[in-house]
Backbone as XML, in Angstrom:
<?xml version="1.0"?>
<chain id="A" units="angstrom">
  <residue number="1" name="MET">
    <atom name="N" x="0.957" y="-0.978" z="-0.021"/>
    <atom name="CA" x="-0.175" y="0.104" z="0.058"/>
    <atom name="C" x="0.912" y="0.882" z="-0.358"/>
  </residue>
  <residue number="2" name="PRO">
    <atom name="N" x="0.081" y="2.481" z="-0.576"/>
    <atom name="CA" x="1.215" y="3.490" z="-0.706"/>
    <atom name="C" x="1.057" y="3.956" z="0.500"/>
  </residue>
  <residue number="3" name="GLU">
    <atom name="N" x="2.295" y="4.755" z="0.835"/>
    <atom name="CA" x="2.143" y="6.178" z="1.738"/>
    <atom name="C" x="1.771" y="7.187" z="0.667"/>
  </residue>
  <residue number="4" name="LEU">
    <atom name="N" x="0.903" y="8.194" z="1.537"/>
    <atom name="CA" x="0.275" y="9.318" z="1.174"/>
    <atom name="C" x="0.951" y="10.599" z="1.458"/>
  </residue>
  <residue number="5" name="PRO">
    <atom name="N" x="1.450" y="11.128" z="0.572"/>
    <atom name="CA" x="1.944" y="12.670" z="1.188"/>
    <atom name="C" x="0.478" y="13.541" z="2.068"/>
  </residue>
  <residue number="6" name="PRO">
    <atom name="N" x="0.872" y="14.447" z="2.530"/>
    <atom name="CA" x="-0.034" y="15.106" z="3.809"/>
    <atom name="C" x="-0.714" y="15.632" z="1.890"/>
  </residue>
  <residue number="7" name="MET">
    <atom name="N" x="-1.818" y="16.378" z="2.106"/>
    <atom name="CA" x="-2.734" y="16.804" z="1.029"/>
    <atom name="C" x="-3.894" y="18.029" z="1.203"/>
  </residue>
  <residue number="8" name="SER">
    <atom name="N" x="-3.850" y="18.596" z="0.302"/>
    <atom name="CA" x="-5.194" y="19.662" z="0.721"/>
    <atom name="C" x="-5.692" y="19.619" z="-0.593"/>
  </residue>
  <residue number="9" name="PRO">
    <atom name="N" x="-6.828" y="20.058" z="-0.689"/>
    <atom name="CA" x="-7.352" y="21.024" z="-1.731"/>
    <atom name="C" x="-7.165" y="21.996" z="-2.746"/>
  </residue>
  <residue number="10" name="PRO">
    <atom name="N" x="-7.183" y="21.776" z="-3.666"/>
    <atom name="CA" x="-6.342" y="22.980" z="-4.735"/>
    <atom name="C" x="-6.980" y="24.290" z="-4.029"/>
  </residue>
  <residue number="11" name="VAL">
    <atom name="N" x="-6.268" y="25.351" z="-4.044"/>
    <atom name="CA" x="-6.160" y="26.734" z="-3.471"/>
    <atom name="C" x="-6.321" y="27.796" z="-4.943"/>
  </residue>
  <residue number="12" name="LYS">
    <atom name="N" x="-7.284" y="28.372" z="-4.480"/>
    <atom name="CA" x="-7.678" y="29.812" z="-5.936"/>
    <atom name="C" x="-6.775" y="30.891" z="-5.487"/>
  </residue>
  <residue number="13" name="ARG">
    <atom name="N" x="-5.844" y="31.328" z="-6.573"/>
    <atom name="CA" x="-5.194" y="32.313" z="-5.712"/>
    <atom name="C" x="-5.552" y="33.182" z="-6.951"/>
  </residue>
  <residue number="14" name="SER">
    <atom name="N" x="-4.773" y="34.602" z="-6.881"/>
    <atom name="CA" x="-5.650" y="35.719" z="-8.181"/>
    <atom name="C" x="-4.045" y="36.184" z="-8.483"/>
  </residue>
  <residue number="15" name="VAL">
    <atom name="N" x="-3.451" y="36.190" z="-9.749"/>
    <atom name="CA" x="-2.217" y="36.181" z="-10.117"/>
    <atom name="C" x="-2.390" y="37.290" z="-11.468"/>
  </residue>
  <residue number="16" name="THR">
    <atom name="N" x="-1.256" y="38.498" z="-11.490"/>
    <atom name="CA" x="-1.773" y="39.220" z="-12.419"/>
    <atom name="C" x="-0.537" y="38.569" z="-13.573"/>
  </residue>
  <residue number="17" name="ILE">
    <atom name="N" x="-0.805" y="38.692" z="-14.479"/>
    <atom name="CA" x="0.136" y="38.334" z="-15.358"/>
    <atom name="C" x="-0.166" y="39.358" z="-16.983"/>
  </residue>
  <residue number="18" name="GLY">
    <atom name="N" x="0.765" y="40.022" z="-17.356"/>
    <atom name="CA" x="0.633" y="40.775" z="-18.403"/>
    <atom name="C" x="-0.244" y="42.702" z="-18.334"/>
  </residue>
  <residue number="19" name="GLY">
    <atom name="N" x="-0.724" y="42.172" z="-17.039"/>
    <atom name="CA" x="-1.875" y="43.386" z="-16.728"/>
    <atom name="C" x="-2.901" y="43.322" z="-16.590"/>
  </residue>
  <residue number="20" name="HIS">
    <atom name="N" x="-3.686" y="41.490" z="-16.465"/>
    <atom name="CA" x="-4.656" y="41.239" z="-16.444"/>
    <atom name="C" x="-4.914" y="39.951" z="-15.771"/>
  </residue>
  <residue number="21" name="ARG">
    <atom name="N" x="-5.791" y="40.795" z="-14.951"/>
    <atom name="CA" x="-5.959" y="39.615" z="-12.969"/>
    <atom name="C" x="-6.636" y="38.202" z="-14.100"/>
  </residue>
  <residue number="22" name="THR">
    <atom name="N" x="-5.874" y="37.217" z="-12.796"/>
    <atom name="CA" x="-6.438" y="35.514" z="-13.530"/>
    <atom name="C" x="-6.250" y="35.077" z="-11.796"/>
  </residue>
  <residue number="23" name="SER">
    <atom name="N" x="-7.438" y="33.752" z="-12.079"/>
    <atom name="CA" x="-6.912" y="32.943" z="-10.932"/>
    <atom name="C" x="-6.493" y="31.661" z="-11.098"/>
  </residue>
  <residue number="24" name="VAL">
    <atom name="N" x="-5.707" y="30.974" z="-10.298"/>
    <atom name="CA" x="-5.041" y="30.085" z="-10.531"/>
    <atom name="C" x="-5.360" y="29.204" z="-9.564"/>
  </residue>
  <residue number="25" name="SER">
    <atom name="N" x="-5.694" y="28.081" z="-9.605"/>
    <atom name="CA" x="-6.227" y="26.974" z="-8.332"/>
    <atom name="C" x="-5.094" y="25.650" z="-8.448"/>
  </residue>
  <residue number="26" name="LEU">
    <atom name="N" x="-3.783" y="25.652" z="-7.409"/>
    <atom name="CA" x="-2.866" y="24.897" z="-6.869"/>
    <atom name="C" x="-3.249" y="24.142" z="-5.656"/>
  </residue>
  <residue number="27" name="GLU">
    <atom name="N" x="-2.820" y="23.334" z="-5.557"/>
    <atom name="CA" x="-2.393" y="22.721" z="-3.982"/>
    <atom name="C" x="-1.439" y="23.259" z="-3.175"/>
  </residue>
  <residue number="28" name="ASP">
    <atom name="N" x="-1.373" y="23.258" z="-2.138"/>
    <atom name="CA" x="-0.652" y="23.889" z="-0.838"/>
    <atom name="C" x="0.843" y="23.962" z="-1.134"/>
  </residue>
  <residue number="29" name="ALA">
    <atom name="N" x="0.691" y="22.245" z="-1.514"/>
    <atom name="CA" x="2.074" y="21.857" z="-1.929"/>
    <atom name="C" x="3.029" y="22.569" z="-2.870"/>
  </residue>
  <residue number="30" name="PHE">
    <atom name="N" x="2.089" y="22.727" z="-4.022"/>
    <atom name="CA" x="2.876" y="23.355" z="-5.410"/>
    <atom name="C" x="3.144" y="24.740" z="-5.287"/>
  </residue>
  <residue number="31" name="TRP">
    <atom name="N" x="1.757" y="25.612" z="-4.537"/>
    <atom name="CA" x="2.440" y="26.911" z="-4.105"/>
    <atom name="C" x="3.094" y="26.858" z="-3.339"/>
  </residue>
  <residue number="32" name="ARG">
    <atom name="N" x="3.915" y="26.276" z="-2.343"/>
    <atom name="CA" x="5.309" y="26.454" z="-1.343"/>
    <atom name="C" x="5.727" y="26.377" z="-2.152"/>
  </residue>
  <residue number="33" name="GLU">
    <atom name="N" x="6.379" y="25.149" z="-3.190"/>
    <atom name="CA" x="7.622" y="25.147" z="-3.826"/>
    <atom name="C" x="7.787" y="25.972" z="-4.686"/>
  </residue>
  <residue number="34" name="LEU">
    <atom name="N" x="6.492" y="26.655" z="-5.516"/>
    <atom name="CA" x="6.840" y="27.818" z="-6.436"/>
    <atom name="C" x="7.528" y="28.957" z="-5.586"/>
  </residue>
  <residue number="35" name="ARG">
    <atom name="N" x="7.148" y="29.187" z="-5.128"/>
    <atom name="CA" x="7.239" y="30.786" z="-3.810"/>
    <atom name="C" x="9.001" y="30.267" z="-3.636"/>
  </residue>
  <residue number="36" name="GLU">
    <atom name="N" x="9.441" y="28.927" z="-3.402"/>
    <atom name="CA" x="10.822" y="28.479" z="-2.955"/>
    <atom name="C" x="11.733" y="28.476" z="-3.772"/>
  </residue>
  <residue number="37" name="ILE">
    <atom name="N" x="11.090" y="28.393" z="-5.567"/>
    <atom name="CA" x="11.631" y="27.993" z="-6.608"/>
    <atom name="C" x="11.764" y="29.701" z="-7.309"/>
  </residue>
  <residue number="38" name="ALA">
    <atom name="N" x="11.365" y="30.164" z="-6.783"/>
    <atom name="CA" x="11.160" y="31.911" z="-7.453"/>
    <atom name="C" x="12.106" y="32.722" z="-6.250"/>
  </residue>
  <residue number="39" name="LYS">
    <atom name="N" x="12.073" y="32.233" z="-5.012"/>
    <atom name="CA" x="13.192" y="32.718" z="-4.246"/>
    <atom name="C" x="14.796" y="32.425" z="-4.921"/>
  </residue>
  <residue number="40" name="ALA">
    <atom name="N" x="14.555" y="31.097" z="-5.094"/>
    <atom name="CA" x="16.047" y="30.738" z="-5.407"/>
    <atom name="C" x="16.608" y="31.439" z="-6.966"/>
  </residue>
  <residue number="41" name="GLN">
    <atom name="N" x="15.932" y="31.890" z="-7.821"/>
    <atom name="CA" x="15.690" y="32.057" z="-8.919"/>
    <atom name="C" x="16.125" y="34.277" z="-8.387"/>
  </residue>
  <residue number="42" name="GLU">
    <atom name="N" x="15.353" y="34.398" z="-7.153"/>
    <atom name="CA" x="15.504" y="36.020" z="-7.282"/>
    <atom name="C" x="14.892" y="36.485" z="-8.082"/>
  </residue>
  <residue number="43" name="VAL">
    <atom name="N" x="13.342" y="36.362" z="-8.348"/>
    <atom name="CA" x="12.532" y="36.822" z="-9.224"/>
    <atom name="C" x="11.204" y="36.729" z="-8.101"/>
  </residue>
  <residue number="44" name="PRO">
    <atom name="N" x="10.104" y="37.646" z="-7.755"/>
    <atom name="CA" x="8.652" y="37.564" z="-7.718"/>
    <atom name="C" x="8.548" y="36.277" z="-8.278"/>
  </residue>
  <residue number="45" name="ALA">
    <atom name="N" x="7.643" y="35.816" z="-7.204"/>
    <atom name="CA" x="6.552" y="34.554" z="-8.033"/>
    <atom name="C" x="5.913" y="34.461" z="-9.152"/>
  </residue>
  <residue number="46" name="ALA">
    <atom name="N" x="5.368" y="36.427" z="-8.800"/>
    <atom name="CA" x="4.442" y="36.296" z="-10.257"/>
    <atom name="C" x="5.026" y="36.520" z="-11.293"/>
  </residue>
  <residue number="47" name="ALA">
    <atom name="N" x="6.106" y="37.252" z="-11.380"/>
    <atom name="CA" x="6.918" y="37.007" z="-12.205"/>
    <atom name="C" x="6.952" y="35.750" z="-12.999"/>
  </residue>
  <residue number="48" name="LEU">
    <atom name="N" x="7.376" y="35.164" z="-12.230"/>
    <atom name="CA" x="7.653" y="33.395" z="-13.048"/>
    <atom name="C" x="6.674" y="32.741" z="-13.126"/>
  </residue>
  <residue number="49" name="ILE">
    <atom name="N" x="5.066" y="33.179" z="-12.811"/>
    <atom name="CA" x="4.146" y="32.838" z="-13.096"/>
    <atom name="C" x="3.755" y="33.049" z="-14.430"/>
  </residue>
  <residue number="50" name="ALA">
    <atom name="N" x="4.416" y="34.302" z="-14.764"/>
    <atom name="CA" x="4.028" y="35.197" z="-15.899"/>
    <atom name="C" x="4.906" y="34.451" z="-17.545"/>
  </residue>
  <residue number="51" name="ALA">
    <atom name="N" x="6.448" y="34.386" z="-16.304"/>
    <atom name="CA" x="6.872" y="33.856" z="-17.533"/>
    <atom name="C" x="6.833" y="32.950" z="-18.226"/>
  </residue>
  <residue number="52" name="ILE">
    <atom name="N" x="6.179" y="31.500" z="-17.143"/>
    <atom name="CA" x="5.804" y="30.431" z="-17.319"/>
    <atom name="C" x="4.401" y="30.053" z="-18.037"/>
  </residue>
  <residue number="53" name="ASP">
    <atom name="N" x="3.867" y="31.360" z="-17.880"/>
    <atom name="CA" x="2.376" y="31.603" z="-18.610"/>
    <atom name="C" x="2.734" y="31.546" z="-20.502"/>
  </residue>
  <residue number="54" name="ALA">
    <atom name="N" x="3.826" y="32.765" z="-20.414"/>
    <atom name="CA" x="4.658" y="33.203" z="-21.858"/>
    <atom name="C" x="4.876" y="32.074" z="-22.438"/>
  </residue>
  <residue number="55" name="LYS">
    <atom name="N" x="5.094" y="30.879" z="-22.203"/>
    <atom name="CA" x="6.024" y="29.887" z="-22.348"/>
    <atom name="C" x="5.152" y="28.628" z="-22.922"/>
  </residue>
  <residue number="56" name="ARG">
    <atom name="N" x="4.104" y="28.456" z="-21.743"/>
    <atom name="CA" x="3.547" y="27.399" z="-22.531"/>
    <atom name="C" x="2.531" y="27.108" z="-23.489"/>
  </residue>
  <residue number="57" name="PRO">
    <atom name="N" x="2.559" y="26.213" z="-23.805"/>
    <atom name="CA" x="1.984" y="25.964" z="-25.094"/>
    <atom name="C" x="0.082" y="26.409" z="-24.881"/>
  </residue>
  <residue number="58" name="PRO">
    <atom name="N" x="-0.276" y="27.125" z="-26.624"/>
    <atom name="CA" x="-1.756" y="27.060" z="-25.854"/>
    <atom name="C" x="-2.880" y="26.222" z="-25.125"/>
  </residue>
  <residue number="59" name="GLU">
    <atom name="N" x="-2.590" y="25.185" z="-25.529"/>
    <atom name="CA" x="-3.816" y="23.865" z="-25.276"/>
    <atom name="C" x="-3.701" y="23.266" z="-23.988"/>
  </residue>
  <residue number="60" name="VAL">
    <atom name="N" x="-2.409" y="23.945" z="-23.024"/>
    <atom name="CA" x="-1.972" y="23.372" z="-21.731"/>
    <atom name="C" x="-2.563" y="24.850" z="-20.943"/>
  </residue>
  <residue number="61" name="GLY">
    <atom name="N" x="-2.950" y="24.518" z="-20.210"/>
    <atom name="CA" x="-3.494" y="25.129" z="-18.713"/>
    <atom name="C" x="-2.805" y="25.528" z="-18.097"/>
  </residue>
  <residue number="62" name="LEU">
    <atom name="N" x="-2.951" y="26.746" z="-17.325"/>
    <atom name="CA" x="-1.908" y="27.505" z="-16.845"/>
    <atom name="C" x="-1.717" y="26.676" z="-15.358"/>
  </residue>
  <residue number="63" name="ALA">
    <atom name="N" x="-2.619" y="26.417" z="-14.550"/>
    <atom name="CA" x="-2.168" y="25.717" z="-13.171"/>
    <atom name="C" x="-1.514" y="24.138" z="-13.765"/>
  </residue>
  <residue number="64" name="THR">
    <atom name="N" x="-1.545" y="23.299" z="-14.886"/>
    <atom name="CA" x="-1.020" y="22.181" z="-15.612"/>
    <atom name="C" x="0.187" y="22.770" z="-15.912"/>
  </residue>
  <residue number="65" name="ALA">
    <atom name="N" x="0.414" y="23.400" z="-15.880"/>
    <atom name="CA" x="1.865" y="24.036" z="-17.046"/>
    <atom name="C" x="2.907" y="24.644" z="-15.347"/>
  </residue>
  <residue number="66" name="LEU">
    <atom name="N" x="2.190" y="25.175" z="-14.881"/>
    <atom name="CA" x="2.877" y="25.119" z="-13.282"/>
    <atom name="C" x="3.100" y="23.899" z="-12.817"/>
  </residue>
  <residue number="67" name="ARG">
    <atom name="N" x="2.171" y="23.234" z="-12.305"/>
    <atom name="CA" x="2.808" y="21.816" z="-11.944"/>
    <atom name="C" x="3.770" y="21.495" z="-12.957"/>
  </residue>
  <residue number="68" name="LEU">
    <atom name="N" x="3.664" y="21.169" z="-13.784"/>
    <atom name="CA" x="4.787" y="20.506" z="-14.847"/>
    <atom name="C" x="6.393" y="20.975" z="-14.418"/>
  </residue>
  <residue number="69" name="TYR">
    <atom name="N" x="6.246" y="21.939" z="-14.468"/>
    <atom name="CA" x="7.371" y="23.094" z="-14.022"/>
    <atom name="C" x="7.988" y="22.850" z="-13.308"/>
  </residue>
  <residue number="70" name="ILE">
    <atom name="N" x="7.486" y="23.217" z="-11.816"/>
    <atom name="CA" x="7.624" y="22.839" z="-10.541"/>
    <atom name="C" x="7.936" y="21.298" z="-10.361"/>
  </residue>
  <residue number="71" name="LEU">
    <atom name="N" x="7.066" y="20.126" z="-10.800"/>
    <atom name="CA" x="8.077" y="19.027" z="-10.838"/>
    <atom name="C" x="9.296" y="18.616" z="-11.447"/>
  </residue>
  <residue number="72" name="ALA">
    <atom name="N" x="9.257" y="19.358" z="-13.084"/>
    <atom name="CA" x="11.011" y="19.668" z="-13.469"/>
    <atom name="C" x="11.596" y="19.918" z="-12.399"/>
  </residue>
  <residue number="73" name="GLU">
    <atom name="N" x="11.710" y="21.286" z="-11.650"/>
    <atom name="CA" x="12.565" y="21.875" z="-11.061"/>
    <atom name="C" x="12.701" y="20.763" z="-10.206"/>
  </residue>
  <residue number="74" name="VAL">
    <atom name="N" x="11.938" y="20.251" z="-9.046"/>
    <atom name="CA" x="12.140" y="19.323" z="-7.630"/>
    <atom name="C" x="13.048" y="18.236" z="-8.986"/>
  </residue>
  <residue number="75" name="LEU">
    <atom name="N" x="12.490" y="17.980" z="-9.981"/>
    <atom name="CA" x="13.417" y="16.644" z="-10.430"/>
    <atom name="C" x="14.956" y="17.142" z="-10.559"/>
  </residue>
  <residue number="76" name="LYS">
    <atom name="N" x="15.445" y="18.268" z="-11.093"/>
    <atom name="CA" x="16.862" y="18.817" z="-11.762"/>
    <atom name="C" x="17.490" y="18.685" z="-10.227"/>
  </residue>
  <residue number="77" name="ARG">
    <atom name="N" x="16.957" y="19.552" z="-8.935"/>
    <atom name="CA" x="16.940" y="19.444" z="-7.668"/>
    <atom name="C" x="17.747" y="18.099" z="-7.073"/>
  </residue>
  <residue number="78" name="GLN">
    <atom name="N" x="16.925" y="16.959" z="-7.859"/>
    <atom name="CA" x="17.550" y="15.771" z="-7.138"/>
    <atom name="C" x="18.586" y="15.301" z="-7.593"/>
  </residue>
  <residue number="79" name="ALA">
    <atom name="N" x="18.606" y="15.524" z="-8.957"/>
    <atom name="CA" x="19.507" y="15.106" z="-9.979"/>
    <atom name="C" x="20.924" y="14.867" z="-9.518"/>
  </residue>
</chain>
């Protein structure tokens, strides 16, 4: 039987991207990790979100792009 990490439902937060407000729903663990990544890169979390949004394919939602980016960064750190 797999051991599960602490879980929470997604939390919706408002962000401004290119001067437009939008909402993104992510689980607390992803929000925390996103802030840590932004801090390590010495950029505001909003700027990191905007950069990811600008590079994501149009068929991929912002929340999905953020989760995949965070996963890639965590895996990179572990390598």
